[in-house]
Every structure is written in C-alpha cells, then in structure tokens.
C-alpha positions in Angstrom: 0.0 0.0 0.0 1.4 3.4 -0.9 2.8 5.2 2.1 2.8 2.1 4.2 6.6 2.4 4.6 5.9 5.6 6.6 3.4 4.0 9.0 4.7 3.3 12.5 5.4 -0.3 13.2 5.9 -0.1 17.0 5.9 2.2 20.0 7.1 5.7 19.4 10.7 6.2 20.2 11.5 8.3 23.2 12.2 11.9 22.4 15.9 12.9 22.6 15.1 15.8 24.9 13.1 13.6 27.2 16.0 11.0 27.3 18.5 13.8 28.2 16.3 15.1 31.0 15.8 11.6 32.4 19.6 10.7 32.3 20.8 13.5 34.6 18.4 12.8 37.5 19.2 9.1 37.3 22.9 9.7 37.3 22.6 12.1 40.3 20.5 9.5 42.1 23.2 7.0 41.7 25.9 9.4 42.9 23.8 10.4 46.0 23.0 6.7 46.9 26.7 5.8 46.6 27.7 8.8 48.6 25.2 7.9 51.4 26.4 4.3 51.5 30.0 5.4 51.8 29.1 7.9 54.4 27.3 5.3 56.6 30.2 2.9 56.3 32.3 3.2 59.5 30.8 6.6 60.3 32.2 8.3 63.4 29.0 7.9 65.3 25.8 6.3 64.1 23.4 8.6 65.9 25.2 11.7 64.7 25.2 10.3 61.1 21.4 9.8 61.3 20.8 13.3 62.7 23.0 14.9 60.0 21.6 12.9 57.0 18.0 12.6 58.0 17.1 15.3 55.5 18.5 13.2 52.7 16.8 10.0 53.9 13.5 11.8 53.9 13.9 14.1 50.9 15.4 11.6 48.4 12.4 9.3 48.3 10.1 12.3 48.0 12.0 13.6 45.0 12.1 10.2 43.3 8.4 9.4 43.9 7.3 12.9 42.8 9.5 13.0 39.7 6.8 12.1 37.2 4.1 14.3 38.7 6.3 17.2 39.6 9.7 17.0 37.9 12.2 19.6 39.0 14.7 21.7 36.9 18.1 20.2 36.3 19.6 23.1 38.2 17.7 22.1 41.3 18.5 18.4 40.9 22.2 19.2 40.7 22.0 21.5 43.8 20.0 19.0 45.8 22.6 16.3 45.0 25.5 18.6 46.0 23.8 19.4 49.3 23.1 15.7 49.9 26.9 15.0 49.5 27.8 17.9 51.9 25.5 16.4 54.5 26.8 12.9 53.9 30.4 14.1 54.5 29.4 15.9 57.6 27.5 12.9 58.9 30.4 10.6 58.3 33.1 12.6 60.1 31.0 15.1 62.1 31.2 18.7 61.0 33.9 19.6 63.5 36.3 16.8 62.2 36.0 16.8 58.4 39.6 16.5 57.2 39.2 19.1 54.4 38.0 21.5 57.0 41.0 20.7 59.3 43.3 21.4 56.3 41.6 24.8 55.6 41.9 25.7 59.4 45.6 24.8 59.6 46.4 26.4 56.2 44.8 29.7 56.9 45.3 29.9 60.6 41.6 29.7 61.6 40.5 29.0 65.1 38.0 26.3 64.1 37.1 23.8 61.4 35.0 25.8 58.9 33.1 22.9 57.4 30.1 23.7 59.7 30.0 27.2 58.4 30.1 25.9 54.8 27.3 23.5 55.6 25.1 26.3 56.8 25.9 28.4 53.7 24.6 25.5 51.7 21.6 25.3 54.0 20.6 28.7 52.6 22.0 28.5 49.1 20.3 25.2 48.0 16.9 25.5 49.7 16.6 29.0 48.2 16.3 27.5 44.7 13.9 24.8 46.0 11.6 27.4 47.6 11.9 29.7 44.6 10.9 26.8 42.3 7.9 25.8 44.4 6.7 29.4 44.7 7.2 30.1 41.0 5.2 27.0 39.9 2.5 26.9 42.5 1.7 30.5 43.4 1.1 33.8 41.6 4.6 35.0 42.7 6.4 34.2 39.4 7.8 37.5 38.2 6.9 39.3 41.3 9.4 41.5 43.2 8.3 39.7 46.3 9.6 36.3 45.1 13.2 36.8 46.1 12.7 38.4 49.6 10.0 35.9 50.5 12.3 33.1 49.4 15.1 34.4 51.6 12.8 34.8 54.5 11.6 31.2 54.1 15.2 30.0 54.1 16.0 32.0 57.2 12.9 30.6 58.9 14.0 27.0 58.0 17.4 27.7 59.4 15.9 29.0 62.7 13.7 25.8 62.8 16.8 23.7 62.3 18.6 25.5 65.2 15.6 24.6 67.4 15.9 21.0 66.3 19.6 21.1 67.4 18.5 22.7 70.7 16.1 19.9 71.3 18.8 17.3 70.4 21.1 18.9 72.9 18.5 18.9 75.7 17.7 15.3 75.0 21.2 14.0 74.3 23.2 16.1 76.7 26.9 15.9 76.1 26.2 13.1 73.6 24.9 15.7 71.2 28.1 17.7 71.0 29.2 16.1 67.8 25.9 16.9 66.2 25.9 20.5 67.4 29.6 21.2 66.3 29.7 24.4 68.2 33.5 24.0 68.7 33.3 26.2 71.8 31.7 29.2 70.1 28.9 30.6 72.2 27.5 32.5 69.1 27.5 29.4 67.0 23.6 29.5 66.6 23.7 33.1 65.4 26.6 32.4 63.0 24.7 29.4 61.6 21.6 31.4 60.8 23.7 34.3 59.4 25.5 31.9 57.1 22.2 30.5 55.9 21.0 34.0 55.2 24.1 34.9 53.2 23.8 31.6 51.3 20.1 32.3 50.3 20.8 35.9 49.3 23.8 35.0 47.2 21.8 32.2 45.6 19.0 34.6 44.5 21.5 37.1 43.2 23.5 34.6 41.2 21.1 31.9 40.0 17.7 33.6 39.5 18.2 34.3 35.7 19.5 30.8 35.1 16.7 29.3 37.1 14.0 31.3 35.2 15.4 30.0 31.9 15.2 26.4 33.2 11.7 26.9 34.5 10.6 28.2 31.1 12.3 25.2 29.4 10.7 22.8 31.8 7.2 24.3 31.3 7.6 24.3 27.5 8.8 20.7 27.5 5.9 19.5 29.6 3.5 21.4 27.3 4.9 19.8 24.2 4.8 16.3 25.7 1.2 16.9 26.9 
C-alpha cells in the first residue's frame, strides 16, 4: 500500500530531549545513593550520622516518587545532589572533624574547622532555589518583586527551625549531642549558623535567578509539548 513504509510499526521512540532530561536525575541519584552508602560505612557515630543525614533520607524518596508528577529543573536536581553529599560528608566525620576543614583551618590559621559554616551556607544556598521553584510554579509570585525576599525569609525561617531542632537534640542527648551541634566552643554558633544560611540564600538569589528562570521556562515548554 502506498505510504505504508511511513506507517509506525511499533511504540514511538523516546524523544531525545526527554531522554536527556531523564539521564541527569538518574545519574545524580546513583551518585547520592553511593555517597550515602560510603558515608554510613564506618561513620564516626551512628546517631550523629542519622541526625545529620535525615534530610537526605526523607527528601530523596520524595524527589524520586514525585519525579513524574512534579519534575524539577536540572539546576535544582544538581544543587540537591550537591547538598546531599555535603550532608553525607558531615555525617560521616561530624562537621567539626571533616579532614578538608581541618586542612583549611591549619592552612589559613583559623580558630575552628570551617566545614560547619560551609554546611550552613549550603543550607541557605540550595533551599533558596527549591523554595523559589515551588513558589514560582504553585503560586502567583512568578515574576513578582516579592519572590526573592520571600524566598530568603523562608530559608531563614527554616534555618531557625533547624537550630531549634539542634537545641532539642542537645536537651535530650546532653553531652552526647556535642558532635551533632559542632559548636566548637563558640557561644555565638547558633547566630553564626543562621547568618551563614541568610548569606547563602541571598547569594543564591543574586547569582542563580536568571538561570533558574530559563530552566523553569524550558521545563514548562517541555511539559506542554509532551502533553
């Protein structure tokens, strides 16, 4: 029959763009799972490891299970994976004893291991993109001048909530929670932690907003064409 050579003979092949979008999250998932396994292996303290990595243990299944109904931008997937690895390293060694932090302290003559400060910078930098993405896609705030300040406020609120979580752990665990708190003798550690999260969230909004908007547009157009 004329034209029969053009008729499809099986399932439609996957679109190249879709395959590319699927490959990155799958790769990142493998990296994070491997990192978590290595982190748990001979960790400094099992309880500290659990407290430090609980956000990955809870968040990773949510991201995987929600991927089809609510896929995220590749930027956010990469940032979440990076943050998960930062938490995994901190959980394995404890934040006050990460070898790279010790090297930075000794090299630059610091009075403490700075890995905890870096972890709290990430606590603002990465969740800022997550909050921005959720607000942009589920509220009328996309394009609003209020989007950035409300995102930063949300990250600062989360940081304060985390400090309350640490406080509760200290009350319950007593001296056993010292490794989790990683105060390293600094009476202002709580304030420094929240300040670092604030700086991280602010820098994230200033540096990544345009890139994030482009990826949000690409994600929306891709879902529209597939639908």
